[in-house]
KEDO-155406 format. One record per residue (C-alpha): residue number from 1; z, x, y. Coordinates in steps of 0.2 Angstrom, whole numbers. Layout:
<recs>
     i      up    east   north
   NUM       Z       X       Y
...
</recs>
This chain:
<recs>
     i      up    east   north
     1     220      72    -151
     2     208      68    -137
     3     203      52    -147
     4     221      47    -147
     5     224      50    -129
     6     209      40    -124
     7     214      25    -136
     8     232      25    -128
     9     225      26    -111
    10     213      12    -114
    11     227       1    -121
    12     239       4    -106
    13     225       0     -94
    14     221     -16    -103
    15     238     -22    -104
    16     240     -18     -85
    17     224     -29     -81
    18     231     -43     -92
    19     247     -43     -84
    20     243     -40     -66
    21     225     -47     -63
    22     219     -59     -77
    23     237     -66     -80
    24     241     -73     -62
    25     223     -79     -60
    26     223     -89     -77
    27     241     -97     -72
    28     234    -102     -56
    29     219    -110     -64
    30     230    -120     -77
    31     242    -125     -63
    32     227    -133     -53
    33     219    -141     -67
    34     236    -148     -73
    35     239    -156     -55
    36     221    -165     -57
    37     225    -172     -74
    38     243    -178     -68
    39     235    -187     -54
    40     222    -195     -65
    41     235    -200     -77
    42     246    -208     -64
    43     233    -221     -60
    44     237    -239     -67
    45     229    -243     -84
    46     218    -258     -86
    47     225    -275     -89
    48     217    -284    -104
    49     221    -301     -98
    50     210    -298     -82
    51     191    -301     -83
    52     187    -286     -72
    53     195    -271     -66
    54     191    -257     -54
    55     194    -240     -62
    56     190    -224     -53
    57     177    -232     -43
    58     168    -241     -58
    59     168    -259     -63
    60     174    -264     -81
    61     167    -280     -85
    62     172    -293     -99
    63     160    -292    -114
    64     157    -305    -127
    65     154    -300    -146
    66     137    -303    -151
    67     134    -316    -165
    68     128    -304    -178
    69     144    -294    -176
    70     156    -308    -176
    71     158    -308    -195
    72     162    -290    -195
    73     174    -289    -181
    74     192    -294    -180
    75     196    -310    -171
    76     197    -309    -152
    77     200    -321    -139
    78     185    -326    -129
    79     183    -316    -112
    80     195    -302    -116
    81     190    -283    -115
    82     187    -271    -129
    83     202    -261    -125
    84     198    -247    -138
    85     180    -245    -131
    86     186    -245    -114
    87     198    -230    -117
    88     185    -221    -126
    89     173    -222    -111
    90     188    -217    -101
    91     191    -201    -112
    92     173    -196    -111
    93     173    -198     -93
    94     190    -188     -92
    95     181    -174    -102
    96     167    -173     -90
    97     178    -173     -75
    98     188    -159     -82
    99     173    -149     -85
   100     167    -151     -67
   101     185    -146     -61
   102     184    -130     -71
   103     167    -127     -64
   104     172    -130     -46
   105     188    -119     -48
   106     176    -105     -55
   107     165    -107     -40
   108     180    -107     -28
   109     187     -91     -36
   110     171     -83     -36
   111     166     -72     -19
   112     154     -82      -8
   113     142     -67      -9
   114     138     -69     -27
   115     133     -87     -25
   116     115     -85     -29
   117     107     -99     -18
   118     116     -94      -2
   119     113     -75      -5
   120      95     -78      -9
   121      92     -89       6
   122     100     -75      18
   123      89     -62      10
   124      73     -72      13
   125      78     -76      31
   126      81     -57      34
   127      64     -53      27
   128      56     -67      37
   129      65     -62      54
   130      60     -44      51
   131      42     -48      47
   132      40     -59      63
   133      46     -44      73
   134      36     -30      63
   135      19     -39      65
   136      17     -40      84
   137       5     -52      92
   138     -12     -46      94
   139     -24     -54     106
   140     -40     -62      99
   141     -55     -70     108
   142     -65     -82      97
   143     -84     -83      98
   144     -98     -71      99
   145    -102     -60     114
   146    -117     -62     125
   147    -124     -51     138
   148    -116     -52     156
   149    -126     -51     172
   150    -133     -34     173
   151    -146     -26     185
   152    -160     -29     171
   153    -159     -49     171
   154    -145     -51     158
   155    -150     -38     145
   156    -148     -19     146
   157    -163      -7     147
   158    -173      -3     132
   159    -163       3     118
   160    -168      20     110
   161    -166      13      92
   162    -170      -3      82
   163    -162       1      65
   164    -146       9      59
   165    -141      17      43
   166    -122      18      42
   167    -117      30      29
   168     -97      31      25
   169     -91      44      15
   170     -73      39      10
   171     -60      52      16
   172     -73      63      24
   173     -62      77      32
   174     -56      95      29
   175     -56     104      13
   176     -45     118       7
   177     -56     126      -6
   178     -51     133     -22
   179     -58     149     -28
   180     -58     153     -47
   181     -59     169     -56
   182     -58     165     -74
   183     -42     156     -73
   184     -34     163     -58
   185     -31     152     -43
   186     -29     156     -25
   187     -13     149     -19
   188     -15     151       0
   189     -34     149       2
   190     -44     147      19
   191     -43     129      26
   192     -60     122      32
   193     -68     106      36
   194     -78      95      24
   195     -93      95      36
   196     -90     108      49
   197     -84     124      40
   198     -91     139      32
   199     -85     133      15
   200     -93     116      17
   201    -106     108       5
   202    -115     100      20
   203    -127     114      23
   204    -141     103      28
   205    -131      93      40
   206    -124     109      48
   207    -143     114      51
   208    -146      97      59
   209    -131     100      71
   210    -138     118      76
   211    -155     110      79
   212    -149      96      90
   213    -154      82      79
   214    -136      78      75
   215    -121      77      86
   216    -104      80      79
   217     -87      73      83
   218     -70      71      77
   219     -66      52      75
   220     -47      49      78
   221     -41      35      66
   222     -25      27      69
   223     -14      22      55
   224     -13      14      43
   225     -27      25      37
   226     -35      15      22
   227     -51       8      20
   228     -50     -11      25
   229     -41      -8      42
   230     -52       6      46
   231     -68      -3      42
   232     -61     -17      54
   233     -58      -5      67
   234     -76       2      65
   235     -85     -14      65
   236     -75     -24      78
   237     -69      -9      89
   238     -51     -17      88
   239     -34      -9      82
   240     -29     -14      64
   241     -12     -20      60
   242       0     -15      45
   243      -3     -32      38
   244     -20     -25      33
   245     -11     -13      22
   246      -5     -27      10
   247     -22     -36      11
   248     -32     -20       7
   249     -23     -20     -11
   250     -26     -38     -14
   251     -42     -39     -25
   252     -44     -58     -23
   253     -39     -58      -5
   254     -51     -71       5
   255     -40     -73      21
   256     -44     -56      29
   257     -63     -57      31
   258     -72     -55      47
   259     -85     -69      45
   260     -77     -78      60
   261     -75     -63      71
   262     -87     -54      82
   263     -93     -38      75
   264    -108     -27      78
   265    -114     -32      60
   266    -114     -50      66
   267    -123     -45      82
   268    -136     -34      73
   269    -139     -48      60
   270    -141     -61      74
   271    -155     -50      82
   272    -173     -56      80
   273    -178     -51      61
   274    -160     -46      58
   275    -157     -43      40
   276    -143     -32      32
   277    -141     -23      16
   278    -126     -15       8
   279    -122      -3      -7
   280    -105       4     -11
   281     -87       0      -9
   282     -85     -18     -11
   283     -72     -20       3
   284     -87     -23      14
   285     -92     -38       3
   286     -74     -45       5
   287     -73     -43      24
   288     -91     -49      27
   289     -95     -62      14
   290    -113     -70      14
   291    -118     -57      27
   292    -129     -45      17
   293    -146     -50      10
   294    -145     -36      -4
   295    -129     -30     -11
   296    -123     -18     -25
   297    -104     -17     -23
   298     -92      -5     -32
   299     -74      -5     -35
   300     -63       7     -26
   301     -48       7     -38
   302     -55      17     -53
   303     -50      34     -45
   304     -56      43     -61
   305     -73      40     -59
   306     -82      53     -48
   307    -100      50     -53
   308    -105      34     -58
   309     -97      25     -43
   310    -108      35     -31
   311    -124      35     -43
   312    -124      16     -42
   313    -126      18     -23
   314    -139      32     -24
   315    -150      23     -35
   316    -154       9     -22
   317    -157      21      -8
   318    -176      27     -11
   319    -182       8     -13
   320    -173       3       2
   321    -180      17      13
   322    -198      11       8
   323    -194      -6      14
   324    -196     -12      32
   325    -188     -29      31
   326    -170     -24      36
   327    -162     -18      52
   328    -146     -12      46
   329    -141      -3      29
   330    -123       1      25
   331    -119      13      12
   332    -101      18       7
   333     -97      32      -6
   334     -81      33     -15
   335     -82      49     -25
   336     -75      62     -13
   337     -60      50     -10
   338     -57      49     -29
   339     -58      67     -31
   340     -45      69     -18
   341     -33      56     -26
   342     -35      63     -43
   343     -36      82     -40
   344     -32      85     -22
   345     -43      93      -8
   346     -42     109     -17
   347     -51     103     -33
   348     -66     112     -39
   349     -76      96     -40
   350     -74      95     -20
   351     -88     106     -14
   352    -100     100     -27
   353     -98      82     -21
   354    -100      87      -3
   355    -116      95      -8
   356    -122      79     -17
   357    -118      69      -1
   358    -127      82       9
   359    -142      79      -2
   360    -141      61       2
   361    -141      65      21
   362    -157      76      18
   363    -166      62       8
   364    -162      50      22
   365    -166      61      37
   366    -183      66      28
   367    -188      47      27
   368    -184      45      45
   369    -196      58      49
   370    -209      53      38
   371    -208      34      36
   372    -216      26      51
   373    -205      11      51
   374    -190      21      52
   375    -194      32      67
   376    -182      23      78
   377    -168      23      65
   378    -151      29      70
   379    -142      38      55
   380    -123      38      57
   381    -112      49      45
   382     -94      46      45
   383     -77      45      36
   384     -67      29      37
   385     -51      41      35
   386     -46      59      30
   387     -34      64      18
   388     -18      75      17
   389     -15      91       7
   390     -10      82      -8
   391     -26      71      -7
   392     -18      55      -2
   393     -20      44      14
   394     -12      29      22
   395       0      38      34
   396      -2      47      51
   397      -3      65      47
   398     -16      74      57
   399     -27      77      41
   400     -27      58      38
   401     -32      53      56
   402     -46      65      58
   403     -62      60      49
   404     -79      67      54
   405     -92      57      64
   406    -110      63      65
   407    -124      54      74
   408    -142      59      67
   409    -159      56      73
   410    -174      67      78
   411    -173      58      95
   412    -156      66      98
   413    -165      82     101
   414    -171      75     118
   415    -153      75     124
   416    -145      88     114
   417    -148     107     113
   418    -138     108      97
   419    -121     115      94
   420    -113     130      84
   421    -110     125      66
   422    -101     130      56
   423     -86     133      66
   424     -69     142      63
   425     -54     132      60
   426     -45     128      76
   427     -27     133      75
   428     -14     120      72
   429     -27     106      74
   430     -39      96      65
   431     -51      92      79
   432     -68      99      80
   433     -80      97      94
   434     -76      81     105
   435     -63      69      99
   436     -66      51     100
   437     -58      36      95
   438     -65      27      79
   439     -66      11      88
   440     -77      19     100
   441     -92      18      88
   442     -93      -1      90
   443     -98      -1     109
   444    -109      15     106
   445    -119       6      93
   446    -120      -9     104
   447    -128       2     118
   448    -139      12     107
   449    -146      -3      97
   450    -147     -16     112
   451    -135     -29     107
   452    -119     -35     117
   453    -102     -27     113
   454     -91     -37     101
   455     -78     -48     111
   456     -62     -40     104
   457     -68     -22     106
   458     -56      -9     113
   459     -68       6     112
   460     -76      16     125
   461     -94      21     125
   462     -96      39     119
   463    -101      48     135
   464    -111      62     126
   465    -124      49     121
   466    -127      41     138
   467    -140      54     142
   468    -153      42     135
   469    -153      32     151
   470    -154      36     170
   471    -138      35     181
   472    -140      17     185
   473    -142      11     168
   474    -127      21     163
   475    -117      12     176
   476    -123      -5     169
   477    -118       1     151
   478    -101       5     156
   479     -99     -10     167
   480    -103     -21     152
   481     -90     -11     142
   482     -76     -12     156
   483     -78     -30     158
   484     -77     -34     140
   485     -61     -24     138
   486     -54     -31     154
   487     -56     -49     145
   488     -44     -42     132
   489     -32     -36     144
   490     -31     -54     153
   491     -28     -61     136
   492     -14     -50     132
   493      -7     -50     149
   494     -11     -68     157
   495       0     -65     172
   496      -8     -48     177
   497     -19     -50     193
   498     -29     -35     196
   499     -37     -42     212
   500     -21     -44     221
   501     -15     -26     217
   502     -14     -13     232
   503     -26       1     230
   504     -18      19     228
   505     -26      35     233
   506     -20      43     217
   507     -18      32     202
   508      -6      45     195
   509       7      39     207
   510       7      21     199
   511      24      16     193
   512      19       6     178
   513       4       2     166
   514      -1     -13     176
   515      -1      -3     192
   516     -12      11     184
   517     -25      -2     178
   518     -25     -11     195
   519     -28       6     203
   520     -43      11     192
   521     -50      -7     193
   522     -49      -7     212
   523     -59      10     212
   524     -72       2     200
   525     -75     -13     211
   526     -77      -3     227
   527     -91       8     219
   528    -101      -5     210
   529    -100     -21     220
   530    -116     -19     228
   531    -131     -15     218
   532    -143      -2     225
   533    -129       6     235
   534    -120      12     220
   535    -113      30     219
   536    -119      31     201
   537    -110      47     196
   538     -94      42     204
   539     -95      25     196
   540     -98      32     179
   541     -82      42     181
   542     -72      27     187
   543     -78      16     174
   544     -74      28     161
   545     -56      32     168
   546     -53      13     168
   547     -59      10     151
   548     -49      24     143
   549     -33      19     152
   550     -36       1     146
   551     -39       7     128
   552     -24      17     128
   553     -13       3     135
   554     -20     -10     123
   555     -19       2     108
   556       0       4     112
   557       3     -15     112
   558      -3     -15      94
   559      14      -6      90
   560      25     -16     103
   561      37     -22      90
   562      49     -36      93
   563      65     -25      93
   564      78     -39      94
   565      70     -48      79
   566      69     -31      70
   567      88     -29      74
   568      93     -46      68
   569      83     -45      52
   570      90     -28      48
   571     108     -33      52
   572     107     -48      41
   573      99     -39      27
   574     114     -26      29
   575     127     -40      28
   576     119     -47      12
   577     119     -30       5
   578     136     -26       9
   579     143     -43       3
   580     133     -41     -14
   581     140     -23     -16
   582     158     -30     -12
   583     156     -43     -26
   584     152     -32     -39
   585     163     -16     -33
   586     175     -18     -47
   587     163     -17     -60
   588     152      -4     -51
   589     164       8     -45
   590     177      13     -59
   591     187      25     -48
   592     190      28     -30
   593     181      44     -30
   594     165      35     -37
   595     166      21     -24
   596     168      34      -9
   597     153      44     -15
   598     142      29     -18
   599     146      21      -2
   600     142      38       8
   601     125      39      -2
   602     121      20       2
   603     125      23      21
   604     115      39      22
   605     100      31      14
   606     100      16      25
   607     101      27      40
   608      87      38      34
   609      75      23      34
   610      76      23      52
   611      66      39      54
   612      48      40      48
   613      49      59      44
   614      63      56      32
   615      54      41      24
   616      40      53      20
   617      51      65      12
   618      63      53       3
   619      63      62     -13
   620      73      77      -5
   621      87      65       0
   622      89      61     -19
   623      88      79     -23
   624     102      83     -12
   625     112      68     -17
   626     110      73     -35
   627     115      91     -32
   628     130      85     -23
   629     136      73     -36
   630     134      86     -50
   631     144      98     -39
   632     157      85     -36
   633     159      81     -55
   634     160     100     -58
   635     175     102     -46
   636     184      87     -51
   637     182      91     -70
   638     184      73     -75
   639     179      77     -93
   640     192      91     -96
   641     199      79    -109
   642     184      80    -120
   643     176      96    -115
   644     183     113    -115
   645     186     120     -98
   646     175     135    -101
   647     160     125    -104
   648     161     115     -87
   649     153     129     -76
   650     139     131     -89
   651     135     113     -91
   652     135     111     -72
   653     124     126     -70
   654     112     120     -83
   655     110     103     -75
   656     107     110     -58
   657      93     121     -65
   658      85     106     -73
   659      86      98     -57
   660      78     113     -48
   661      64     112     -61
   662      61      94     -57
   663      60      98     -38
   664      46     110     -41
   665      37     101     -54
   666      26      90     -43
   667      26      93     -24
   668      25      76     -14
   669      28      68       3
   670      20      76      18
   671      28      92      23
   672      26     101       6
   673      11      91       0
   674      -2     104      -7
   675      11     118      -9
   676      12     127     -25
   677      21     118     -39
   678      22     118     -58
   679      10     103     -61
   680      -4     109     -50
   681      -2     128     -50
   682       7     135     -65
   683       1     123     -79
   684     -18     123     -74
   685     -17     142     -74
   686      -9     142     -91
   687     -18     129    -101
   688     -10     134    -118
   689       7     130    -111
   690       1     114    -104
   691      -6     108    -120
   692       9     114    -130
   693      20     103    -119
   694       8      88    -121
   695       9      90    -140
   696      27      91    -140
   697      28      75    -130
   698      17      67    -142
   699      26      72    -158
   700      43      66    -150
   701      35      49    -147
   702      27      49    -164
   703      45      53    -172
   704      53      40    -161
   705      41      27    -166
   706      42      30    -184
   707      61      28    -183
   708      62      12    -173
   709      45       3    -171
   710      44      -4    -189
   711      61      -6    -194
   712      57     -18    -209
   713      44      -7    -217
   714      47       9    -228
   715      48      26    -219
   716      31      31    -226
   717      22      16    -218
   718      31      18    -202
   719      26      36    -201
   720       9      33    -205
   721       6      19    -192
   722      15      30    -179
   723       5      45    -183
   724     -12      35    -182
   725      -7      28    -165
   726      -1      47    -159
   727     -18      54    -165
   728     -29      41    -157
   729     -20      43    -141
   730     -20      62    -141
   731     -39      62    -145
   732     -42      50    -130
   733     -32      62    -119
   734     -43      76    -124
   735     -59      67    -122
   736     -54      61    -105
   737     -48      78     -99
   738     -65      85    -105
   739     -74      73     -94
   740     -62      73     -79
   741     -56      91     -79
   742     -65     102     -91
   743     -57     117     -84
   744     -40     112     -92
   745     -47     114    -109
   746     -51     132    -106
   747     -43     143    -120
   748     -38     130    -132
   749     -57     125    -136
   750     -55     133    -153
   751     -39     123    -157
   752     -46     106    -153
   753     -55      96    -167
   754     -73      92    -164
   755     -72      74    -167
   756     -59      73    -152
   757     -71      82    -140
   758     -87      73    -145
   759     -81      56    -147
   760     -85      43    -133
   761     -72      38    -121
   762     -76      20    -124
   763     -74      22    -143
   764     -58      31    -142
   765     -51      20    -129
   766     -54       5    -141
   767     -45      15    -155
   768     -30      18    -145
   769     -29      -1    -139
   770     -32      -7    -157
   771     -19       5    -164
   772      -7      -2    -150
   773     -11     -19    -156
   774      -8     -16    -174
   775       9      -7    -170
   776      14     -21    -160
   777      10     -34    -174
   778      19     -24    -186
   779      34     -22    -175
   780      35     -41    -171
   781      30     -47    -189
   782      48     -51    -195
   783      51     -62    -180
   784      34     -71    -182
   785      37     -73    -200
   786      54     -79    -198
   787      49     -92    -185
   788      34     -99    -195
   789      44     -98    -212
   790      60    -105    -203
   791      50    -119    -195
   792      42    -125    -212
   793      58    -125    -221
   794      66    -135    -207
   795      52    -149    -209
   796      54    -148    -228
   797      72    -151    -226
   798      69    -166    -214
</recs>
């Protein structure tokens, strides 16, 4: 009954389409084509008695019969045309013209938005216009900085350090530890910091902080919080752009290096006897080619490697600490970041990895104390960025923008009495101790090591470390810093004239950013114009205030997007999208209800893209849209013809339950990252259920492969090949899990065959890839055989 109704309805719809849509269009096409043909037929035919004739813009000339064809051709008068050949050519030309006319009519009938060249060009223009507005202009001063005039003859007073060991622990921020009791997991554990908390593995570092040999800070890292732009900010003191996000993932990128820019690495290498060594993340090698004398780079994209990637760094440290031929050593560890990406900050691997990093700190500090050539070495421990509760980074969440920063040296005990450590977690904040900008590292290292501040720096000298000098040297240091930032301000605002500004008693009364800068600079110039008569304390305060205000203003210019260009780009992209949807609306939207719902979804999704918080939680939009669509289908009962009415509510309820399971399977985004879910909370605590689901998945894949992968072979051969591939893949998964997360094998060890557990990862990986290659060869064998055998038969027949 239902089948008959569907068939009758389809026939009725097709009949209506032929009579109302396709019929009139075809009739109009034939009428236009007939008009063209009648116009061509009405033209005069060629006169055989004339020697030449212009027909359709072409000249037909008289031809003579070749002598060798004269005997086989009928007698013709000399100078006459081959009329039959002429009409043959005319017919071929008419055929080509007819095809051209039909193509042009099709193009005219087709909506303009579907013409690929125009649509593609408009999309490219929209992307280009948007990109030029999204990547704002950033002032850049070429060259290398030199010391400006100072009270000490062009160079600052003696620097307390002559070497630096710069240790970067990727994603060094706070930790939410996980507590294990057999297989139970604490869902809401106490949150703590990777370095400064009671649960941290950096026990030796905390002891140094208490003793005064280490000065702790929280370094604010602006977004994008990924390695390449953060390293740029640390070494140049500038503000990175979002273009660096793209370049960060380009393994072969050579355009983003800092070889031609002024950095503290270049300044350090340019000092007398300067030599740099580097071990760790190869991002430094891309940014600073031909800069380091000894290197051992590691790739940052093998996130499953927690140990070897760090062991390859650690193995070089003892020998380098014995050498005295370098004045700068960079070491960049990746294991902590990899653990975060793989297992999140609650991973049981996190605290042991922190303890491993703390052991490196202890090894280096002990060498500074015992090795004579390292007595004046500054040791800096920092993170390039943090991580969110899901273990990821790149955005602007507070956990991602709050890495730790620690300056370490026995000399610091002369200016620091120590700080309490560990600390309790501050409420609703990630800031421990004093918060500084990550770009402040560059001018601080310049002062502590005695080289000029990089030209494009926007950082401000960290005031807590100024106590190595007396008041007048502090003024000189900060004046160098302020003048350098002022040069960037003039580069960004050429029309700004600070000298012509009217002084204000209270800079808070300034009406604009320019007036605020002018006010603070006028206070600076009034205090430090005459050496020897400077009120040092007031000058230090004025210089610090000016530098921080200039830093804030220049940092905001890094996000001064060209809004008109952004609007034009978005508008043009929206127009092309609407035109494309309109072109395929007939095929895309079967009914008016579908068209209305899809239009609402597209519009809502487009509006959502203008709010960063909605972008971060995009998955919830699709959850809501899916739930709404299922509810709409249930209310409309569109399938009532084929499905009993009583089953409609049950099917809708089942689909909604499955959708709910999908929602809580894996918490993503920012707001709910790290919250309990099935993948990270339920399954790790119930390993038998986890591996049962894995086994069912593999069995389903094997069954599907046996039916479809090798269609030409017998069922037994296909099953054997699919089973071999499935067993190899499952064995590799078990071996990899044992190396990566052995706690997931708890409770099922007795069911896992010993060869799967004991075989090497490399050997099992080779077995998997070999099985995939064999399966692919078996699947494509008929096509390859047909191509080879068919080609040989074709050659034989020729």
